[in-house]
C-alpha positions as CSV (number, residue, x, y, z in Angstrom):
1,M,-3.8,4.6,1.9
2,C,-4.6,6.7,5.0
3,A,-3.8,3.9,7.3
4,A,-0.4,3.2,5.3
5,R,0.4,7.0,5.7
6,N,-0.6,7.3,9.0
7,R,1.7,4.2,10.4
8,S,-0.9,2.2,11.5
9,L,0.0,-1.3,11.3
10,S,-2.9,-2.3,13.3
11,A,-5.3,-0.5,10.9
12,V,-3.8,-2.0,7.9
13,K,-3.8,-5.5,9.3
14,I,-7.7,-5.1,10.2
15,L,-8.3,-4.2,6.8
16,L,-6.1,-6.8,5.1
17,N,-8.0,-9.6,7.5
18,S,-11.1,-8.3,7.1
19,G,-12.1,-10.3,3.8
20,I,-13.9,-7.2,2.4
21,E,-13.2,-7.5,-1.5
22,A,-12.7,-3.9,-1.7
23,V,-9.7,-3.6,0.3
24,G,-8.1,-6.0,-1.7
25,A,-9.1,-3.5,-4.9
26,S,-7.8,-0.3,-2.8
27,L,-4.1,-1.7,-2.7
28,T,-3.9,-0.6,-6.4
29,M,-5.8,2.7,-6.1
30,R,-3.7,5.7,-6.4
31,D,-3.8,9.0,-4.9
32,A,-3.5,12.5,-7.0
33,S,0.3,11.9,-7.1
34,G,-0.1,8.3,-8.5
35,A,0.9,6.7,-5.4
36,M,-0.5,3.6,-4.1
37,P,-0.5,2.6,-0.5
38,L,2.8,1.0,-0.7
39,H,4.5,4.0,-2.1
40,A,3.0,5.6,1.2
41,A,4.0,3.0,3.1
42,V,7.5,3.0,1.6
43,S,7.9,6.8,1.9
44,A,6.3,6.9,5.5
45,C,9.7,4.5,6.2
46,F,7.3,1.8,7.9
47,P,8.6,-1.8,6.8
48,K,6.2,-3.7,8.6
49,I,3.0,-2.2,6.7
50,C,5.4,-2.2,3.4
51,Q,5.4,-6.1,3.9
52,A,1.9,-6.9,5.1
53,L,1.0,-4.7,1.8
54,I,3.4,-7.0,-0.4
55,T,2.3,-10.1,1.2
56,A,-1.7,-9.4,0.6
57,S,-1.2,-7.9,-3.0
58,N,0.1,-9.2,-6.1
59,K,3.7,-8.9,-6.8
60,D,3.5,-6.5,-9.9
61,I,2.9,-3.4,-7.3
62,L,6.9,-3.7,-6.5
63,H,7.2,-2.5,-10.1
64,T,4.3,0.0,-10.6
65,E,5.4,3.4,-11.1
66,N,3.9,6.6,-9.6
67,R,3.1,9.4,-12.0
68,I,6.9,10.6,-11.7
69,G,8.3,7.2,-12.5
70,E,9.3,6.0,-9.2
71,T,8.4,2.4,-8.2
72,P,7.9,1.9,-4.4
73,L,11.1,0.1,-3.9
């Protein structure tokens, strides 16, 4: 989540390519507002991070709502 919020594409790519199982699980973790990393990347207006997260995740995250009913896209 921090890498997406901080617009760190290189950190996102390193994490996604690390092969660490927990990284994959963290793609659907939520913060206090119910947002996932994809929500954060969209809010930060960083399309390259959005694309990396979407490519690495189950496409269901595109339709997952945060606590106020917003989907990432």
